[in-house]
C-alpha positions in Angstrom: 0.0 0.0 0.0 1.5 3.3 -1.1 2.0 5.8 1.8 3.3 9.3 1.6 3.6 12.1 4.1 2.7 15.8 3.4 4.2 18.4 5.8 1.8 21.0 7.2 2.1 23.8 9.6 1.4 22.9 13.2 -1.4 25.5 13.2 -3.3 23.5 10.6 -6.5 22.2 12.2 -7.3 18.9 10.5 -9.9 18.1 13.2 -11.9 21.1 12.2 -11.6 20.1 8.5 -13.1 16.7 9.4 -15.9 18.3 11.3 -16.7 20.5 8.3 -16.8 17.5 6.0 -19.3 15.8 8.2 -21.9 18.6 7.9 -24.4 16.4 6.0 -25.2 12.7 6.3 -25.7 12.8 2.5 -22.1 13.8 1.7 -20.9 11.3 -1.0 -17.6 12.6 -2.2 -15.6 13.7 0.8 -16.1 10.9 3.4 -14.8 10.7 6.9 -14.0 7.2 8.2 -12.2 6.5 11.4 -10.6 9.9 11.6 -9.5 9.9 7.9 -10.6 11.9 5.0 -11.4 9.5 2.1 -11.5 11.0 -1.4 -11.5 9.6 -4.9 -9.1 11.4 -7.2 -8.6 11.2 -10.9 -5.6 11.7 -13.2 -4.4 10.3 -16.5 -7.6 8.5 -17.1 -7.4 6.5 -13.8 -9.1 6.6 -10.5 -7.6 6.3 -7.0 -9.0 6.3 -3.5 -6.8 8.0 -0.9 -7.2 8.3 2.9 -5.8 11.3 4.6 -5.0 11.5 8.4 -3.0 13.6 10.7 -0.2 11.3 12.0 1.2 14.0 14.3 1.1 17.8 14.4 2.7 19.1 11.3 2.4 15.9 9.2 -0.4 14.5 7.1 -0.2 10.8 6.3 -1.8 9.8 3.0 -2.5 6.2 2.0 -3.4 5.0 -1.5 -6.2 2.4 -0.7 -7.2 1.4 -4.2 -6.7 2.3 -7.8 -3.6 4.0 -9.3 -1.9 7.4 -8.7 1.7 8.5 -8.3 3.0 10.3 -5.3 3.1 13.6 -7.1 -0.5 13.4 -8.1 -1.5 12.3 -4.5 0.4 15.2 -2.9 -1.1 17.7 -5.5 -4.6 16.5 -4.6 -4.0 16.8 -0.8 -2.5 20.3 -1.1 -5.4 21.3 -3.4 -8.0 20.1 -0.9 -6.3 22.0 2.0 -4.9 25.3 0.6 -2.1 27.0 2.6 -1.9 24.0 5.0 1.9 24.3 5.0 2.0 27.9 6.0 1.7 29.5 9.5 -1.7 31.0 10.1 -1.6 34.3 12.0 -4.5 36.3 10.7 -5.0 39.4 12.7 -8.2 41.5 12.5 -9.6 44.3 14.6 -13.2 43.8 13.5 -15.1 42.1 16.5 -16.8 39.3 14.5 -13.6 38.3 12.7 -11.7 38.4 16.0 -14.2 36.0 17.6 -14.2 33.7 14.6 -10.4 33.5 14.4 -10.1 33.0 18.2 -12.4 30.0 17.8 -11.4 28.5 14.4 -7.9 29.7 13.5 -6.3 26.9 11.5 -9.6 25.8 9.8 -8.7 25.4 6.1 -11.1 26.5 3.4 -11.7 22.9 2.3 -11.7 22.8 -1.5 -13.4 20.9 -4.2 -10.8 19.1 -6.3 -11.7 21.1 -9.4 -13.5 24.3 -10.3 -15.9 22.2 -12.3 -17.0 20.4 -9.1 -17.4 23.7 -7.4 -19.5 25.1 -10.2 -21.9 22.1 -10.2 -22.2 22.2 -6.4 -22.9 25.9 -6.4 -25.6 25.5 -9.1 -27.2 22.6 -7.1 -27.3 24.9 -4.0 -29.0 27.8 -5.8 -32.4 28.8 -4.2 -32.8 25.6 -2.2 -31.9 24.6 1.4 -28.6 22.8 1.9 -30.1 19.5 3.0 -32.0 19.1 -0.3 -28.8 20.3 -2.2 -26.9 17.4 -0.6 -29.6 14.9 -1.6 -29.4 16.1 -5.2 -25.6 15.9 -5.1 -25.7 12.4 -3.7 -28.2 11.2 -6.3 -26.2 12.8 -9.1 -22.9 11.3 -8.0 -24.2 7.8 -7.4 -25.9 7.8 -10.8 -23.2 9.3 -12.9 -19.9 9.2 -11.0 -17.2 6.6 -11.6 -16.9 4.0 -8.8 -14.0 2.3 -7.0 -14.4 -0.4 -4.4 -12.5 -0.8 -1.1 -13.2 -2.9 2.0 -16.7 -3.9 0.9 -17.7 -0.2 0.3 -18.1 1.8 -2.9 -16.5 5.2 -3.3 -17.4 7.7 -6.0 -15.6 10.2 -8.1 -17.3 13.4 -9.2 -19.0 13.1 -12.6 -16.9 14.7 -15.3 -18.0 17.2 -18.0 -17.8 14.5 -20.7 -20.4 12.4 -19.0 -22.6 15.3 -18.0 -22.7 16.9 -21.4 -24.6 13.9 -22.8 -27.3 13.9 -20.1 -30.9 14.8 -20.8 -33.3 16.5 -18.3 -36.3 14.3 -18.8 -34.5 11.0 -19.1 -31.6 11.4 -16.6 -32.1 14.3 -14.2 -35.8 14.8 -13.6 -36.0 11.3 -12.0 -33.4 12.6 -9.5 -35.6 15.6 -8.6 -33.6 18.1 -10.6 -35.5 21.2 -11.7 -35.5 21.9 -15.4 -33.4 25.0 -14.8 -30.7 23.2 -12.8 -30.5 20.5 -15.4 -30.1 23.1 -18.1 -27.4 25.0 -16.3 -25.3 22.0 -15.4 -25.6 20.3 -18.9 -24.8 23.6 -20.7 -21.8 24.2 -18.4 -20.5 20.8 -19.3 -20.9 21.5 -23.0 -19.2 24.9 -22.5 -16.2 23.1 -20.9 -15.9 20.7 -23.8 -16.2 23.5 -26.4 -13.6 25.5 -24.6 -15.9 28.4 -24.0 -15.6 27.8 -20.2 -11.8 27.5 -19.8 -11.0 26.9 -16.1 -7.3 26.9 -16.7 -7.4 30.3 -18.4 -9.6 31.7 -15.6 -7.0 30.5 -13.0 -4.5 33.0 -14.5 -6.9 36.0 -14.1 -7.2 38.3 -11.2 -10.2 37.9 -9.0 -12.4 40.6 -10.7 -11.7 39.4 -14.2 -12.1 35.7 -13.2 -15.5 36.5 -11.7 -16.6 38.3 -14.9 -15.4 35.4 -17.0 -17.3 32.9 -14.9 -20.5 35.0 -15.1 -20.5 34.7 -18.9 -21.7 31.1 -18.3 -25.4 30.5 -18.3 -26.6 30.1 -14.7 -23.6 31.7 -13.1 -24.3 35.0 -11.3 -22.1 36.9 -8.9 -22.7 34.7 -5.9 -22.0 31.5 -7.9 -18.8 32.9 -9.4 -17.5 34.1 -6.1 -18.3 30.7 -4.5 -16.4 28.9 -7.3 -13.4 31.2 -6.8 -13.3 30.6 -3.1 -13.8 26.9 -3.0 -12.6 25.8 -6.5 -9.6 28.2 -6.9 -8.5 28.9 -3.3 -9.1 32.6 -3.7 -9.2 33.2 0.0 -10.0 36.9 -0.2 -13.1 36.4 -2.4 -16.3 36.6 -0.5 -19.7 35.3 -1.8 -21.4 38.2 0.0 -24.8 37.5 -1.4 -25.0 34.2 0.5 -28.1 33.9 2.7 -26.3 32.4 5.7 -23.7 35.1 5.7 -26.3 37.8 5.5 -28.2 36.3 8.4 -25.1 35.9 10.5 -23.9 39.4 9.9 -27.3 40.9 10.6 -27.3 39.1 13.9 -23.8 40.2 14.8 -24.5 43.8 13.9 -27.8 43.7 15.9 -29.8 44.8 12.8 -32.9 42.8 13.7 -32.8 41.4 10.2 -30.5 39.8 7.7 -27.8 42.2 6.4 -27.9 43.2 2.8 -25.2 42.1 0.4 -23.8 45.6 0.5 -23.7 45.6 4.3 -21.8 42.3 4.2 -19.3 43.6 1.7 -18.8 46.8 3.8 -18.1 44.9 7.0 -15.8 42.4 5.1 -13.6 45.3 4.0 -12.1 45.0 7.5 -11.4 41.3 6.9 -8.9 41.9 4.0 -6.9 40.0 2.8 -8.8 37.0 4.2 -12.5 38.0 3.4 -13.3 34.6 2.0 -11.5 32.6 4.6 -13.3 34.6 7.4 -16.7 34.0 5.6 -15.9 30.3 5.5 -15.3 30.4 9.3 -18.7 32.1 9.6 -20.3 29.2 7.6 -18.5 26.8 10.0 -19.8 28.7 13.0 -23.3 28.2 11.7 -22.6 24.5 11.5 -21.2 24.6 15.0 -24.5 26.1 16.3 -23.5 29.8 16.8 -26.7 31.0 15.1 
């Protein structure tokens, strides 16, 4: 069994990352088993199942459980999932909400999807529905169309790729999974845009935050919130904040004693004091909601 180690900074909180990954019983891609993060990765046309654990402070241990992947690909995937894990985290803010969040959750990584494509699909699934239903849609979608790999009498799934999704049909394939016609259209068209080269994730990665957001919003179904979410969780742009997010607006409204949810502009105004970690602080705020703060 292949085993590699990936050094991380001692401030990295793997325990908080695992708590985040367990936010829904319907999670199907990033699975926590016995204190390990199990994830199917792809590369060079092959599938591999890896298990990530913290062997001691400052060192992640990664085991290849099934399939095929070289050490370089495995380490690339791990570092992609946990951005800046190898760097000391000493974010300092004077804004009271950020201070409270960082005092409680400093070291929590902004856990990434493995690809911007995965982040895009997840963001579209979450549009205008509650997160519990979004997870059910994701589970059904992945179980039906994702590649499979077996280990220890259990099946693990890779995220469906654009090539597979581009050939789907709403009535035949996605309506039975409870997808709305609009979600089906957005996801199928996004896959086709990727295959045509109109949606070029690699080119977007070379753009600045503002230009990247504009480029993403040219895609059908991608507005500002969706674009910012993709940049935060698919590109590790940790200063990008999806300020239109309903949970963020509710939390900021509570913290500012507004008696209502904050507006998107009010979230952005407050978050100016969170630079250059606006997105990371927002991720902590999502985690705080998961932890029962509000």
